[in-house]
C-alpha positions in Angstrom: -1.7 -6.9 77.5 0.9 -4.1 77.6 3.1 -2.9 74.9 6.1 -4.4 76.7 4.5 -7.9 76.4 3.2 -7.5 72.9 6.7 -6.8 71.5 8.6 -9.2 73.8 10.7 -11.8 71.9 9.9 -10.4 68.4 13.7 -10.1 67.8 13.1 -8.1 64.6 14.6 -4.8 63.7 12.0 -2.2 62.9 11.9 -1.0 59.3 12.9 2.6 58.5 9.3 3.3 57.3 7.7 1.8 60.5 10.1 3.8 62.6 9.2 7.0 60.9 5.4 6.3 61.1 5.6 5.7 64.8 7.6 8.9 65.4 5.3 11.0 63.3 2.4 10.1 65.6 4.3 11.3 68.7 3.9 14.8 69.9 7.3 16.3 70.5 8.0 15.8 74.2 9.5 19.3 74.6 6.1 20.8 73.7 4.4 18.9 76.5 6.8 19.0 79.4 9.5 21.2 80.9 13.1 20.1 81.5 13.9 17.4 84.1 17.6 18.2 83.8 19.2 21.4 82.6 22.8 22.2 81.9 23.7 25.9 81.7 27.1 26.8 80.2 28.8 23.7 81.6 32.6 23.5 81.1 34.7 20.6 82.3 38.5 20.7 82.1 41.2 18.4 83.5 44.7 19.5 84.3 46.1 23.0 83.9 48.4 24.9 81.6 49.9 23.0 78.6 48.5 19.7 80.0 44.9 21.1 80.2 42.3 18.9 78.5 38.9 20.5 77.7 36.2 17.8 77.9 33.2 20.1 77.8 33.1 23.7 76.4 30.1 25.7 77.5 27.4 23.1 77.0 23.8 24.3 77.5 20.9 21.8 77.0 17.6 20.9 78.4 16.4 17.3 78.8 12.5 17.4 78.8 10.4 15.2 81.0 9.0 12.0 79.4 11.5 12.2 76.6 14.3 10.0 75.2 17.5 11.8 74.3 20.5 10.1 72.7 24.0 11.7 72.8 26.4 10.9 70.0 29.9 11.9 68.9 33.3 10.5 68.2 35.6 9.1 70.9 36.8 12.0 73.0 34.0 14.3 72.0 32.7 14.7 75.6 29.5 12.6 75.5 30.3 10.5 78.6 31.6 13.6 80.4 28.3 15.3 79.6 26.3 12.4 81.0 28.5 12.3 84.1 28.0 16.0 84.8 24.3 15.8 84.2 24.1 12.9 86.7 26.2 14.5 89.4 29.0 11.9 88.9 31.4 14.6 87.8 31.5 18.2 89.0 31.6 20.9 86.2 34.6 23.2 86.3 32.1 26.0 85.5 28.4 26.3 84.9 25.2 24.9 86.5 23.4 21.6 86.5 19.8 21.7 87.7 17.7 18.6 88.4 14.1 19.7 88.6 14.4 22.8 90.8 17.5 21.6 92.5 20.9 23.1 91.6 23.3 20.1 92.3 26.4 22.1 91.8 28.7 22.4 94.8 26.8 19.7 96.8 28.7 17.4 99.1 29.2 13.9 97.9 26.8 12.6 100.6 24.1 14.9 99.3 24.8 13.9 95.7 24.7 10.2 96.6 21.3 10.7 98.1 20.0 12.5 95.0 21.4 9.9 92.7 19.8 7.1 94.7 16.4 8.6 95.1 15.9 10.8 92.0 18.0 9.1 89.3 18.4 5.7 87.7 21.4 4.3 85.9 21.9 1.6 83.2 25.4 0.8 82.2 27.1 -1.3 79.6 28.3 -3.6 82.4 25.2 -4.7 84.2 26.7 -4.1 87.7 24.6 -6.8 89.4 25.7 -8.3 92.7 26.3 -12.0 92.0 25.3 -13.2 95.5 21.9 -11.6 95.1 18.9 -12.8 93.0 17.6 -10.5 90.3 14.7 -9.4 92.6 17.1 -8.7 95.4 19.3 -6.6 93.0 16.3 -4.6 91.9 15.3 -3.6 95.5 18.8 -3.3 96.9 19.1 0.6 96.5 15.8 1.0 98.4 17.0 -1.3 101.1 20.2 0.7 101.5 18.1 3.8 101.8 16.0 2.2 104.5 12.9 2.3 102.3 10.3 -0.4 101.7 9.8 -1.5 98.1 6.3 -0.8 96.6 5.2 -4.4 95.8 2.7 -3.4 93.2 5.2 -1.2 91.3 7.9 -4.0 91.6 5.5 -6.4 90.1 4.6 -4.0 87.3 8.1 -3.3 86.1 9.0 -7.0 86.4 6.1 -8.0 84.2 6.7 -5.2 81.7 10.3 -6.1 81.2 9.4 -9.7 80.6 11.2 -11.0 83.7 8.4 -12.6 85.7 9.7 -16.1 85.1 13.4 -15.3 85.7 13.6 -12.5 88.3 14.4 -14.9 91.2 17.4 -16.4 89.5 21.0 -15.3 90.2 22.9 -13.3 87.7 25.0 -16.2 86.5 21.8 -18.0 85.6 20.6 -15.2 83.4 21.6 -14.3 79.8 23.2 -10.9 79.1 19.9 -9.5 77.9 18.1 -10.8 81.0 20.7 -9.2 83.3 20.3 -5.9 81.5 16.5 -6.2 82.0 17.2 -6.6 85.7 19.3 -3.5 85.6 16.5 -1.6 83.9 14.1 -2.8 86.7 16.6 -1.6 89.3 16.9 1.8 87.5 13.0 2.2 87.4 12.3 0.9 90.9 12.6 4.2 92.8 10.5 6.0 90.2 13.4 8.3 89.3 13.0 11.6 87.5 15.5 10.6 84.9 17.4 7.4 83.8 20.9 7.8 82.5 22.1 5.0 80.2 25.7 4.7 79.1 26.1 2.4 76.1 23.4 0.1 77.5 23.6 -2.4 74.6 27.4 -2.4 74.1 27.8 -5.9 75.6 24.8 -7.4 73.9 24.2 -9.0 70.5 22.1 -6.9 68.0 18.8 -8.7 68.5 19.0 -8.5 72.3 20.2 -5.0 72.1 17.1 -4.1 70.1 14.9 -5.6 72.8 16.6 -3.6 75.5 16.3 -0.3 73.5 12.6 -1.2 73.0 12.2 -1.4 76.7 13.8 2.0 77.3 11.6 3.4 74.5 8.4 2.0 76.0 9.4 3.2 79.5 9.1 6.7 78.0 5.9 6.1 76.1 4.0 4.1 78.7 5.6 5.1 82.0 6.5 8.7 81.1 10.1 8.1 82.1 12.9 10.4 81.0 15.9 8.7 79.4 19.3 10.2 78.5 21.5 7.7 76.7 25.1 7.8 75.3 25.6 5.7 72.3 27.7 5.4 69.1 25.2 3.3 67.2 22.7 5.0 64.8 20.4 2.0 65.3 20.3 2.7 69.0 20.0 6.4 68.7 17.0 6.0 66.3 14.9 5.0 69.3 15.2 8.5 70.8 13.0 11.6 70.4 16.1 13.7 69.7 19.8 13.1 69.1 22.5 15.6 70.3 25.8 15.5 68.4 29.0 16.5 70.2 32.5 17.3 68.9 35.4 18.7 70.9 33.3 19.1 74.0 30.5 21.2 72.3 27.1 20.5 70.9 27.5 20.9 67.1 24.0 19.7 66.0 20.8 18.0 67.0 18.1 16.0 65.3 14.5 15.6 66.2 12.5 12.4 65.4 15.6 10.6 64.1 15.8 7.6 61.9 18.9 5.4 61.2 19.2 7.1 57.8 19.0 10.7 59.0 21.4 10.0 61.9 23.9 8.3 59.6 23.7 11.2 57.1 24.2 13.8 59.9 27.2 11.9 61.3 28.7 11.8 57.8 28.2 15.6 57.5 29.8 16.3 60.8 32.7 14.1 60.0 33.2 15.8 56.7 32.9 19.3 58.3 36.2 18.8 60.1 
């Protein structure tokens, strides 16, 4: 029985003490692996002159392999822009973004689309499932569009580990929000990507279901050695990560390793008071 199956349906928030004990047993991912994604002095501006808006201001950061990073900050701090630049969804005004050993800066959209499809996975607040396709068909669709055959054994593994074995052949309208997000996670993992980007993945879910989804992302790192980069505004969500990056005015102004809800909340209060 896998860790995915053991915790399925528990519906209980982990205690602060249990959360700390689990994290103290984890070796820091950065000490075991090099970066999957690296941003080097990334700037992103919109407009020019008096109307110029600076979304990112010289951000440099590594996202290690087999790690879970949460990005936090107030509205307008640049956290979504950082995610978009790291994922090749937005082109930096200046700086470099490197995926593995590939500099994705200056690539044509066709090349970027291929990299996103084959080397990245995405989980969004809105599940982005096609209503006319079953859950299984949604999961394998990106591979079909790429002309690749799905690995049946891997497909079965991720369906089982996300607890979707009894529901995967239903259509999206027949699934709960949590089940739809589980399908989206299966789709993100199907191509065995180097990194999964998650933008507020629990924003449309109730707290108990959101906790289950975050647990799945956490275990994809621990058990499948996936790399996850997640934008969130919720301390309870960020506490699942190995590290939290704090942004303000387009710059990284702090970080926290092995976070808990209490330490995240305290750091957010400090950053708010430092204005």
